[in-house]
N, C-alpha and C positions, 0 to 999 in steps of 0.2 A: 671975590665969589671961591675961590683957592684958601682963603681965611675961615669961608666957611665952612669947606670940604673937610681942613686940618683939627677943625672943633668936633666933626664925628666924632665917636668912640673907635676905638684901634680895630675894636672886632670887626662894627659895620664896616671902616674902608677897609679891611682886607676880604669883606664878601660882597663887596661892590666890584672892587678889582679881580676875583676867582668870578662874579656872575659873569662882567664885563669878558674876560680870557676865554668863560666858557660858550656866549654868546657867540663874540666872531669867528669861533671853531663851529659853533655848527651849522651857520650860516653856512661854510664854505663845504662839510657835512654834507647838509641835506641840496644843495647846488652840485655837486660831483656827482650824488647817486641820481639826479635826475637828469645831468649830464652822458652819465655811460648807459643811463636806459637809453633813452633817445636816443641815441648819438648810435649806436651800436645795432640797436633794432634799423634804422633809417639803413645803415650800410648789409642790411640783409641776415642777422643774426635770427637765428630763431629763440623762440621764449627760455627755453631751457638753456641753453649755450649765456644767453643773460644771466640770466640765474648762477651760472656756474661764472663770472665772473667775478661774483661776489662770494663765490665760496670761502677763498684764503681770507677776505677780511672777514667774514661771519664768524673763520672758524679762530684765526690768533684771536678774535675778538674774546674768545671763551678763554684760549691759555693764557691771554694779557694779564685779564679781571684775576687768574688765581694768580700771578707771578707779579702783578702791578699791586696791590693790597698789601703785601708782603715787602715790597720795594717801597711803596709809601711808609710804612711801619720804620723801615730802617734808614732810607736819604731822606722823609722827608717829601709830603705833598706836594711843596711849592716844584721840586726840585722832580715828581713823576708828572706834573699839571707840564712844564716848559718843555720837557722831551716830549712830551705829547705833541706840543705844537710844533716844535722842528720836526718831526719824523713827517706830518701832515705836510710841511711845508716840500721835503723830500720829496711824499708821492706823488705832489702836483706837478716838482719839478720834471719828476720821469713822465708824466704824459705831455711834456710838453714835445716829444719829440714829431717830428713828420708821419703823416697819417700812413703811410708803409711801414713802419715802424710798431706803430699799434697792434701786435697780437694782440690772442690770447695770454699766450702765456707772458707776456709783457704787460698788459693792464692787471694779471692775477696779483702778480707780484707789486705793482702798484696798489691793490687795493690790498693785500696785506698789510702792508705800512701804513694807510689809511686805518685798516682797521684793529691795531695796534694803538696809534695815534688816538682813534677816539674813544675807548674804553680808557687808556692813558687820565683822557684828560678828564670823561665825566668819572670814572673814580677817582678820581683825584678833590673833585669838583664835590660832590655829593659826602664826601669822608669830611673835607674840611667843612661842610656847616655842623658836624657832630664836635668838633673841635671849638669851631668859635661862636655857637650857640649860647648865651649867658647861665648857666649851669641853676644862678642862686633863684633864680626867678620863680616864687611859687605857681606858678603854672607851665613851666621848663615842658613840660611834654606839649603841650598846645601852643607854646615859640615856636618848636620844634614841627612840631608839621605845620605850620604858617611859613618858618625859612625853610622847610624841603617842593615846600607845595609851592614856591615862587620862586625859584630857580628853576626845578621840574620844569613847571609850566611854560615860565620864559623862555627857558631853551626849547622846548618843543613847538612854541608859534614863532619861534626863529628860522629853527628848522625850516615847518613849514612853509614860511618867506625865503630859503634857501632854495625848495623844488622850486618856487614860482621865478626866481634870481635865474636857476640854473636852466630851463629851461626860457625864458626871454633872452640868454648871455648867450645860448645856441643858436637863437636864432638873427642876434643882429652880431652878434664877431665870432660867432664860428668856435669849434671846441677849445682849438690850441688859447684861444683868445681870452676867452673866459677862464682860464686855466692862472693863466699868468696873471690875471687882475686877481684871483685869489691868492695865488704865490707872495703877492706884495702887499695885499692886506692882511697878512696873518703875519709876515715879518715883521713888520709895526707892534701888532699886538706883542710876536714876544718879546722885543726887543724894550715894551713897556713891563713888562711881567718880570722877567728878569731884572729889571731896576728898579721893580715899587715891591713882589710879593713875600712875604717874609719869611726868612729861610728858614727851614726846622720846622716848617707848618706841622703838625701830629707825625714827627719823628717818636718810637718809642725810646725810652730812655733805655730799658734795657734789649738789645737787640735779639727778635722772634729769629726760634726756629723754622725755616720752612716748610716742617711737616705744620705748624700753624694753623697755615692758612685754609686746612680742613676742618671747619665747625665741626665743634663738637655739641650745640645747642641743637634743639628738637625743633624750636620753633626756626630759628634762620634755616635749617635745611625743609622743614614743612613749607615754609614761603616760598623757598627760591625753585621748590617742585610746583609749588602756582605757578612761579613768573616766568618758568619755562612753559608752559604751558598756554599763558594767558598769551607771550608776544608771540608766541609760533604760531595763535589763532589770527594775530591782527596780518603778518605777514604773510600768512599762507595766499591771502589774497591782495593784500598791500604794494609789494615791492614788486612784481610783475605781472600778474596779471591782470590787473585790473586796470594802469595804463595801457597794454597791448590791445586787451577788449577794447576801452574806449576808441585807441586809435586806429584799430584795423575792421572793428566791426561797424562806429560808428563813426570813423572820419573824421574824431576830433584832431585837432593840429597842436606839435609839440607845447603850443605854451597856453593851450584853453589845459592839457593832459595838465600840465604843469601847474596851472591856474587853480585845478579842481584839488588836488593834491596838498596845494600848497592851505586852502581855505581850510580842509580836514583838519591838519596838523596842524595850525593858527588857532584853529578855533577847539581840536583839543587840546593845544598851550594852554588857551582861555582857560575851558574847565575846570584843570589843573591846581591853577592858582587861586579859584573858590571853591577848591573840593574841603577845605577845615571849613567853609559856612556849609557845604551841601551835606556832608554827612555826619552834623552838629543836627541834622534833623530827623535823623533816624536814631534812634536811643539803641545801643548793644557791647555786648564785648568784643574785643577785636575780635576773635572767631566767629559770632556769628556776622560781623559784618562786614569779615572779605569775605564769607562763602553767600552773604545773602547778596553783597553786589554783584560778583562771579556768576550767581545763577542768573539775575536780570538779563547781565548780558549776552546770554547765551539760548533765553528763550527769545532776547530779537534775533539770533545771531539765524536761526531754526526759522524765523520769518521771512528774513533775510532769504536766505538760501531756499524760497518755494518763492520766489516772486518772480516774475517772467522776465528774461533780462530784455525784452523788448522793450519791455518798460526802463528806457532807459533815468528817464526822471524821476520815477520812484523808487529805481534803485539808490541813487545817486542821497536823495532825502533818508533812506535808511542807513547805509554808511553814513552818514553824517551823526543820526542817530548812535549809532554804533559807536563811532567816537567819542562820543557827549559821555556815555558809559562807561565805556574802555579808559578814557583822564581819569573820570572816580576812581576805577580799579586799579589803574597805576598810579595816582595818587596816595594813594591810601597806602599801597605794597612799599612804594618810595619812603613813606613815611616813618611804618613798619620795622626796614629793614634798622632805620638809622637810630630809630627804637630800641629794638633787641642787642641792635648790637655794642660789642666792649667800647668804655670809655676807652680805657689803653688797648691800643689795637684796630681801632674803628675801619682804619683801611683793612685790615683783611676781611674780615667779617663784610663788609662790606663791598669788596674784590669778591668774596667768594661769591655771594649773590646776584651779580652783576655778570660773573662767569655761567651760572642759570639764565639770567636772559640772554647774553651773547648766544645758548647755544640753540634757545626758543629759538631766535632770529634766525640763526644759522639753519634750523632744521623745517621753518617756516617760509625760507628763500629758496630752498632746493624744491620743496614740494611746489610754493607754488609758481614755480617753471615749468615743471612735470604734470600736474594737475591740470593744467591748466593746456597744455600741449596736449594729452590724452584726453582729457576728459570736459574740459572748460570751466568758466568761471563759476557754474552753481557747486560742482565739487571742491571747489575752493571754499565755496562759502558753509556746504555742508560740514568738510573737515574744521572751519573753523567755529563752527556750535560745537563738534564731537571735546573739540579743546580746551572749550573754554569752562563745560560743564564741569571735565577733566580739575581744572582749576578748581571748580566751587567744592568738589568731592575733597582734596585733598587739605582744602584748607580748615577745614570739618577737624584735622588732625592738629589745629595750632590748639594753645593751649587758652583755656577761659579765664581773662583777665580785663580789666581795663586798660586801654588803652590811653 
């Protein structure tokens, strides 16, 4: 077995290591989110207060993506990835304190570290694919799309598993026990990454200036704006509103709520891995495909907003369908940013793009708590529809070129 692994091309072995690193991190990230939402709701926190617990998580993710891409270009993606793992372990250790010390401010600080860790890890993994994909291949763009789709899709499937793991661990061993288990697992992964991940992966020969993190590419700027709206449209109903709605209005248990969110994200990740095949069924250039897929999602979001919320079965089916179309949009966007990014300095272009992604999550998370508390789940779904429609309109400003 060991000889077979050594026989694999170096790029494939590095890709497998990065993907495994990303997978392990993602499970803990999804589990921690579910633990925080359900544990603090159980303690009597309002939906808006729970959303505020994630304020620094998302806000620091915005800064991290901007600065992290620059650091990756200067220091190497292996270092930024390992720093992300280390910070996540520290964040988990912070949450091991006795329950009486888990104040809002303390949890927000731990979530800030977790947000920095998550986006360092993600930026490093996505950027590394551009560095590792064979450039001499005649169908390099197709190969790049498949590599990105596999990494992104598998990551999201495991984040869904993390939601289920979080709900299950909360039920079986409680909040503190769950946090200890995840910290130990990540410690093992960090040691392996420090040992095997190639040094200086993706580091530029000429040290870039910090001002270069702001993209000068129209395509990247437009795609970043569309990504902002796309991810805000998901988190406006997904992060706080839906779990609290199912728990309060329909009496679902912690593990069933976590199970539904797990199924949604696992299915979403599975569709992402197949996105290259699905998008190939419809011909068109990058602009038409990006706008078209977003428009289809906007129509579905409008239909969901009109559903009677008492019919929870139909709502769940509709949200699963939302996940299918959202996955195709997300995977297509993830490919385009790596496709548009400069070969030298990829981490800065990818970091700028995921800064917009993080800003969308931040806005969506805050809106999820406030809109649900003030107007209910239907309002969250109407806002989601408006955001996706905005993403479709923005995509029309992308260059008309083959993808």
